[in-house]
C-alpha positions in Angstrom: -50.6 13.2 -54.0 -48.1 16.1 -54.1 -49.9 19.3 -53.3 -48.7 22.3 -55.2 -49.8 25.7 -56.7 -49.8 25.2 -60.4 -47.9 28.2 -61.7 -49.9 28.6 -65.0 -51.9 31.5 -66.0 -55.1 31.0 -68.1 -54.1 33.8 -70.2 -50.4 33.1 -71.6 -48.2 36.1 -70.8 -45.5 37.3 -73.3 -42.1 38.8 -72.3 -42.6 42.4 -73.0 -42.2 45.4 -70.7 -45.7 46.8 -70.7 -49.0 45.8 -69.2 -50.6 46.6 -72.5 -52.4 45.1 -75.4 -49.4 43.4 -77.0 -48.5 41.8 -73.5 -51.1 39.4 -73.3 -52.7 37.0 -75.8 -55.3 34.1 -75.6 -54.5 32.4 -78.8 -52.1 33.2 -81.8 -55.2 33.9 -83.8 -57.1 36.2 -81.7 -56.4 39.0 -79.2 -57.9 40.6 -76.3 -57.8 44.2 -75.1 -56.9 44.1 -71.5 -58.1 47.5 -70.8 -60.9 46.7 -68.2 -60.0 42.9 -68.4 -58.9 42.8 -64.8 -62.3 43.9 -63.2 -63.2 40.6 -61.2 -61.5 38.7 -58.4 -61.1 35.8 -60.6 -59.3 37.7 -63.1 -57.0 39.6 -61.0 -56.1 36.1 -59.4 -55.1 35.0 -63.0 -52.6 37.9 -63.0 -51.3 37.0 -59.6 -50.7 33.4 -60.4 -48.8 34.5 -63.5 -46.5 36.3 -61.2 -45.2 33.1 -59.8 -44.6 31.7 -63.3 -41.1 32.8 -63.8 -40.0 31.2 -60.5 -40.3 27.9 -62.7 -38.0 29.3 -65.3 -34.9 29.6 -63.3 -33.7 26.0 -64.1 -34.1 26.4 -67.8 -36.2 28.5 -70.0 -34.5 30.5 -72.9 -31.4 28.2 -73.6 -29.4 28.6 -70.3 -29.2 26.4 -67.1 -29.3 28.8 -64.4 -30.8 27.4 -61.3 -30.4 30.4 -58.8 -28.9 28.2 -56.0 -26.3 26.7 -58.6 -25.4 30.0 -60.1 -24.5 31.2 -56.6 -22.7 28.1 -55.4 -20.4 27.8 -58.4 -19.0 31.3 -57.4 -18.5 30.0 -53.9 -15.8 27.4 -52.5 -18.2 24.5 -52.1 -18.6 23.0 -55.6 -17.3 23.0 -59.2 -19.2 23.6 -62.5 -18.2 20.2 -64.0 -19.7 19.1 -67.4 -17.4 18.0 -70.2 -14.9 21.0 -70.0 -14.9 24.9 -69.8 -16.8 25.2 -72.9 -19.6 23.2 -71.7 -22.0 26.0 -70.2 -19.1 28.3 -70.5 -21.2 31.2 -68.9 -20.9 29.2 -65.7 -17.4 28.4 -65.9 -16.4 32.1 -66.5 -18.6 33.1 -63.5 -17.0 30.6 -61.2 -13.4 31.9 -62.2 -14.8 35.5 -61.8 -14.3 36.1 -65.7 -17.8 36.8 -66.6 -18.5 38.8 -69.7 -21.5 40.9 -70.8 -21.8 38.5 -73.5 -21.2 35.3 -71.6 -23.1 35.3 -68.2 -26.6 34.2 -66.9 -28.2 36.8 -68.8 -31.4 34.6 -69.1 -32.1 35.4 -65.3 -32.3 38.9 -66.1 -35.2 38.2 -68.4 -36.6 35.8 -66.0 -36.5 38.5 -63.0 -37.8 41.3 -65.2 -40.9 39.1 -66.6 -41.6 38.5 -62.8 -41.5 42.2 -62.1 -43.7 43.0 -65.0 -46.4 40.5 -64.1 -46.3 41.7 -60.3 -46.7 45.4 -61.6 -49.8 44.3 -63.4 -51.5 43.1 -60.3 -50.5 46.3 -58.4 -51.7 48.5 -61.3 -55.1 46.7 -62.0 -56.3 46.0 -58.6 -58.2 49.4 -58.2 -60.4 48.2 -61.0 -61.5 45.0 -59.3 -65.0 45.5 -57.8 -65.9 42.1 -56.4 -63.0 41.5 -54.0 -63.0 42.0 -50.2 -60.6 44.3 -48.4 -58.6 41.5 -46.8 -58.2 39.3 -49.9 -57.1 42.6 -51.8 -54.6 43.3 -49.2 -53.3 39.7 -49.3 -53.1 39.9 -53.1 -51.2 43.0 -53.2 -48.8 42.0 -50.6 -48.2 38.7 -52.5 -47.5 40.8 -55.7 -45.2 43.1 -53.8 -43.2 40.6 -52.1 -42.7 38.7 -55.3 -41.5 41.8 -56.9 -39.0 42.3 -54.1 -37.9 38.6 -54.6 -37.2 39.3 -58.1 -35.4 42.6 -57.6 -33.4 41.2 -54.7 -31.8 38.8 -57.2 -31.2 41.6 -59.6 -29.6 43.5 -56.7 -27.3 40.7 -55.7 -26.2 39.7 -59.1 -26.1 43.0 -61.0 -26.4 45.8 -58.3 -27.0 48.9 -60.4 -30.2 48.2 -62.6 -33.2 49.8 -64.0 -35.9 50.1 -61.4 -39.8 50.7 -62.1 -43.0 50.3 -60.3 -45.3 50.8 -63.0 -44.8 48.9 -66.4 -43.2 50.8 -69.0 -44.4 51.9 -72.4 -42.4 52.4 -75.6 -39.6 52.8 -75.9 -39.4 50.7 -72.7 -36.4 52.4 -70.9 -36.2 53.7 -67.5 -33.6 55.0 -65.1 -30.8 52.8 -63.7 -30.4 53.2 -60.1 -27.7 52.7 -57.6 -27.7 49.2 -55.7 -27.9 51.0 -52.4 -31.1 53.0 -53.7 -32.6 49.4 -55.1 -32.1 48.0 -51.7 -34.2 50.7 -50.0 -37.0 50.3 -52.4 -37.0 46.6 -51.5 -36.9 46.8 -47.7 -39.4 49.5 -47.6 -41.8 47.4 -49.9 -41.3 44.3 -47.7 -42.0 46.4 -44.5 -45.3 47.5 -45.9 -46.2 44.0 -47.1 -45.4 42.7 -43.7 -47.3 45.4 -41.7 -50.3 45.9 -44.0 -50.5 42.9 -46.2 -52.8 40.4 -44.4 -50.4 37.5 -45.2 -50.9 34.3 -43.4 -47.9 32.8 -41.3 -48.3 29.6 -43.3 -50.4 28.7 -46.2 -52.9 25.8 -46.1 -51.9 22.6 -47.8 -53.9 23.5 -51.1 -51.7 26.7 -51.4 -48.2 25.6 -50.6 -45.9 27.6 -52.7 -47.7 31.0 -52.2 -46.0 33.9 -50.3 -46.6 34.0 -46.6 -45.6 36.4 -43.8 -42.8 34.1 -42.8 -41.4 34.0 -46.3 -41.5 37.8 -46.7 -39.8 38.0 -43.3 -37.1 35.6 -44.5 -36.6 37.7 -47.6 -36.4 40.9 -45.5 -33.8 39.4 -43.0 -31.7 38.1 -45.9 -31.6 41.6 -47.6 -30.9 43.4 -44.2 -28.0 41.0 -43.4 -26.5 41.2 -46.9 -26.7 45.1 -46.8 -25.1 45.1 -43.3 -28.0 47.5 -42.3 -27.6 47.8 -38.7 -30.4 50.2 -38.5 -32.8 47.5 -39.4 -31.4 44.6 -37.3 -34.1 45.1 -34.6 -36.8 44.9 -37.0 -35.3 41.9 -38.9 -34.7 40.1 -35.6 -38.5 41.0 -34.6 -39.6 39.3 -37.7 -37.5 36.1 -37.2 -39.0 36.1 -33.5 -42.7 36.4 -35.0 -41.9 33.1 -37.0 -40.5 31.3 -34.0 -43.1 32.3 -31.5 -46.0 31.5 -34.1 -45.1 27.7 -33.7 -46.1 27.1 -37.1 -42.7 25.9 -38.0 -40.2 23.7 -36.6 -37.0 21.4 -37.6 -37.6 18.4 -39.0 -36.3 15.5 -37.0 -34.1 14.0 -39.5 -32.1 16.3 -41.9 -32.0 13.8 -44.8 -35.7 13.6 -45.0 -35.9 17.2 -46.1 -34.6 16.3 -49.5 -37.1 13.6 -50.4 -40.4 14.0 -52.0 -42.0 12.9 -48.7 -40.1 15.7 -46.8 -41.4 18.5 -49.0 -43.7 21.1 -47.2 -43.1 19.5 -44.0 -42.7 21.5 -40.7 -39.4 23.0 -41.7 -40.2 24.4 -45.0 -40.9 28.2 -45.1 -40.9 28.5 -48.9 -40.1 26.3 -51.8 -40.2 26.8 -55.5 -42.6 23.8 -56.5 -42.0 21.4 -59.2 -44.0 18.2 -60.0 -43.6 15.2 -62.2 -47.2 13.7 -62.6 -48.4 15.1 -65.9 -45.6 17.5 -65.9 -45.6 19.4 -69.1 -42.0 20.8 -69.5 -40.4 20.0 -72.9 -37.3 21.1 -74.9 -40.1 22.8 -77.1 -42.0 24.1 -74.2 -39.5 24.7 -71.3 -41.7 27.1 -69.7 -44.7 24.7 -69.3 -45.8 23.8 -65.6 -44.2 20.8 -64.5 -40.8 19.4 -63.1 -37.3 20.5 -63.1 -34.3 19.7 -65.3 -31.8 20.7 -62.7 -31.5 17.1 -61.0 -30.7 15.7 -64.4 -28.1 18.6 -64.9 -26.3 17.7 -61.7 -26.9 14.0 -62.0 -23.9 11.6 -62.2 -22.6 10.7 -65.4 -22.9 7.1 -66.6 -24.1 6.2 -63.0 -24.9 2.6 -62.8 -25.5 0.2 -59.7 -27.2 2.9 -57.6 -30.6 1.8 -55.9 -31.2 5.5 -55.2 -30.3 7.8 -58.2 -30.4 8.0 -61.9 -27.7 9.2 -64.1 -27.3 12.7 -65.4 -25.0 15.1 -66.9 -22.3 15.5 -64.4 -22.4 19.1 -63.6 -21.9 20.7 -59.9 -19.5 18.2 -58.4 -19.1 18.9 -54.7 -15.4 19.7 -53.7 -13.6 17.3 -51.4 -13.0 20.2 -49.0 -16.7 20.6 -48.7 -17.1 16.9 -47.7 -14.1 17.1 -45.4 -15.3 20.0 -43.3 -18.2 18.1 -41.8 -17.5 16.3 -38.6 -17.9 12.5 -39.0 -20.9 12.5 -36.7 -22.7 15.3 -38.4 -25.9 13.9 -39.9 -25.7 16.6 -42.6 -22.6 15.3 -44.3 -24.0 12.3 -45.9 -27.7 13.9 -46.5 -25.7 16.6 -48.3 -22.9 14.7 -50.0 -23.2 11.4 -52.0 -20.3 9.3 -52.8 -21.1 6.5 -55.4 -18.8 4.2 -53.7 -20.9 4.1 -50.7 -23.1 1.6 -52.5 -20.9 0.1 -54.8 -22.0 2.3 -57.7 -19.8 3.3 -60.5 -19.8 6.3 -62.9 -17.9 7.8 -65.7 -15.9 11.0 -64.5 -16.4 14.3 -66.3 -14.5 17.5 -65.8 -13.6 18.7 -62.5 -14.6 15.2 -61.0 -14.2 14.8 -57.2 -16.0 11.6 -56.6 -18.5 13.6 -54.4 -21.9 14.9 -55.7 -24.7 17.1 -54.2 -27.3 14.3 -52.7 -29.9 17.1 -51.8 -30.9 17.5 -55.6 -29.8 14.3 -57.2 -32.4 12.7 -59.7 -34.2 10.2 -57.5 -35.3 6.9 -59.4 -38.9 7.4 -60.1 -38.7 11.4 -59.7 -40.0 12.1 -63.0 -42.5 9.1 -63.1 -45.8 9.8 -65.0 -44.8 12.9 -66.7 -46.4 14.0 -69.9 -43.5 15.5 -71.6 -39.5 15.1 -71.5 -38.4 12.7 -68.6 -35.3 14.7 -68.3 -37.1 18.0 -67.6 -39.8 16.9 -65.3 -38.2 15.8 -62.1 -40.3 16.7 -59.0 -37.5 17.9 -56.7 -38.6 21.2 -55.2 -36.0 24.0 -54.8 -35.8 24.8 -51.2 -35.5 28.5 -50.8 -36.1 29.2 -47.1 -36.3 26.8 -44.2 -36.8 27.2 -40.6 -33.3 26.2 -39.6 -32.3 29.6 -41.4 -34.8 31.4 -39.3 -33.0 30.2 -36.2 -29.6 31.0 -37.5 -30.8 34.4 -38.8 -32.1 35.1 -35.5 -28.9 34.0 -33.4 -26.6 36.1 -35.9 -28.9 39.4 -35.6 -28.8 39.1 -31.8 -25.0 38.5 -32.0 -24.8 41.7 -34.2 -26.6 44.0 -31.5 -30.3 43.4 -32.1 -32.5 43.3 -29.1 -34.9 40.5 -28.5 -36.4 38.0 -26.2 -34.6 35.2 -27.8 -31.2 33.3 -27.0 -28.5 33.1 -29.6 -27.2 30.2 -27.8 -30.4 28.3 -27.8 -31.0 28.9 -31.5 -27.7 27.6 -32.3 -27.9 24.6 -30.2 -31.3 23.6 -31.6 -29.7 23.5 -35.1 -26.6 21.5 -34.1 -28.7 19.1 -31.9 -30.6 18.1 -34.9 -27.2 17.4 -36.7 -26.2 15.2 -33.8 -23.5 17.6 -32.7 -22.5 19.1 -29.2 -23.2 22.6 -28.2 -20.5 25.2 -29.1 -20.3 28.8 -27.8 -22.7 31.2 -29.5 -20.2 33.4 -31.4 -20.6 35.1 -34.6 -18.0 32.9 -36.3 -19.6 29.6 -35.0 -23.1 30.8 -36.3 -21.6 31.7 -39.7 -19.8 28.4 -39.8 -23.1 26.6 -38.8 -24.6 28.4 -41.8 -21.9 26.9 -43.9 -22.6 23.5 -42.9 -26.3 23.6 -42.9 -26.8 25.1 -46.4 -24.3 23.4 -48.6 -25.8 23.5 -52.2 -28.6 25.9 -51.3 -27.1 29.0 -52.7 -26.2 30.8 -49.3 -22.4 30.5 -49.1 -21.3 33.0 -51.8 -23.4 35.7 -50.5 -22.3 35.0 -46.9 -18.7 35.4 -47.9 -19.4 38.8 -49.5 -21.5 40.4 -46.8 -19.0 39.3 -44.2 -15.9 40.6 -46.0 -14.3 37.2 -46.3 -14.8 36.8 -50.1 -11.4 38.2 -51.0 -9.5 35.8 -48.8 -11.5 32.6 -49.4 -12.5 32.8 -53.0 -8.9 32.2 -54.2 -7.2 30.0 -56.8 -7.6 26.4 -55.8 -4.9 23.7 -55.8 -6.4 21.9 -58.8 -6.1 25.1 -61.0 -9.6 25.2 -61.8 -10.0 28.5 -60.4 -7.1 30.8 -61.3 -8.4 34.1 -60.3 -9.1 35.7 -56.9 -12.3 37.4 -56.1 -12.0 41.3 -55.7 -14.6 44.0 -55.0 -15.2 44.8 -58.5 -16.4 41.2 -58.9 -19.4 41.9 -56.5 -21.7 42.5 -59.4 -21.9 40.7 -62.8 -21.5 43.0 -65.9 -24.8 44.1 -67.3 -25.9 42.0 -70.3 -24.6 43.5 -73.5 -28.0 43.1 -75.1 -29.5 45.5 -72.5 -26.7 48.1 -72.9 -27.3 48.0 -76.8 -31.0 48.1 -76.4 -30.7 51.4 -74.2 -27.9 53.1 -76.1 -29.1 56.4 -77.5 -32.1 56.5 -75.4 -33.1 58.9 -72.6 -31.8 56.2 -70.2 -28.5 54.6 -71.4 -27.1 52.0 -69.0 -23.8 52.5 -67.5 -21.9 49.3 -67.3 -20.6 47.9 -64.1 -16.8 47.6 -63.6 -16.0 44.0 -64.2 
């Protein structure tokens, strides 16, 4: 049986901005005053588990399909949006062409992230009232909440940059100061440093707790943020965290790259952190999309009208892989056919949709039986975990940080060779360009490429109009951040803290 941390709170939590009486209900017909409620270890654990809950909403919750990896990748040069035409999930098409509008973008993610932040803050605010918790568990719970808050803020930082920031939940009128992206970065990395130093986080969780934050996960988030910020003052610390993971011997590369994407390969030696989804008794439905269970993302990117496949079910035809992405792989690279699926390879047929290339993202396609024994909608309960951090990225982070000037005991060459050897490729010199190219090959469809292009200064030369005419605009610096959602601008208008719109 697939092990998972079931992300569901015994006390359902509503999407308001305060940890107050209106924020938490037991049943619609009754209410509970939470002043003093979080006074036991069991109850604060309820709040902690609830902090994980918004992770499940990324694929679909409030009406938008916004898997965080897909949202990132449609702005890159690896995939198209697909669907029926440009009006089908128009927010994704507009973002792909760098034409996002305050009224037409992935605004649901804004709600998801701040919901997670609110819940994390509740754990941090209420912990002092818990009397039956030992110091080590208390430190671990606080660190988990803090790291999750950093994860949610990281995505706000990358997508919108200049956003409202708070560490204590808001009271009416639920507004607070909007801070600059660089200041938000400082808050995030200093919180992560505290969690890594003082948090009592395990390097790896036990099987029963897979999905919870670990030292390794927090370290990977830290390295991601430091590299994205190009913060040379913290390269040494980030590299040290990567060495901690490597030297722990708790993680290693999976022998077969293709196995990583099957149910049997989930939470193997390479997995540092996944967002867990499960099919058995999965309760997600169109009327209850935030219920615990599976994911709709595989169906979303599944192949329209697919017949004759012994491996995959049909889907809705979004996120086709560009032909150029398939062609960039060496024919001997084991990652090519583990990443890309060509229906013709097994004699299958399908009905092309908009932006069709004939190449599809094998990593997350809906496996036959992947939604078996669900309790609700079959479309919404596939068991494909979303892979956020893998050990191969630890190795490539360490190699890149060393090449960027960090000091450490490891070898950039050996780390790069380890990743390439698993792919069946010969050694190449450990240069910065080669490490970044390896990241491109290793993480297609995992939401890394777009951010790598921005942080390395290559977005403007790579993200340009394509030969098919699907992308007509070129990425420019003012496209680094999406426009703030118009609903948020309107809600803060006339308050003490009106929001300043990003240049878009």
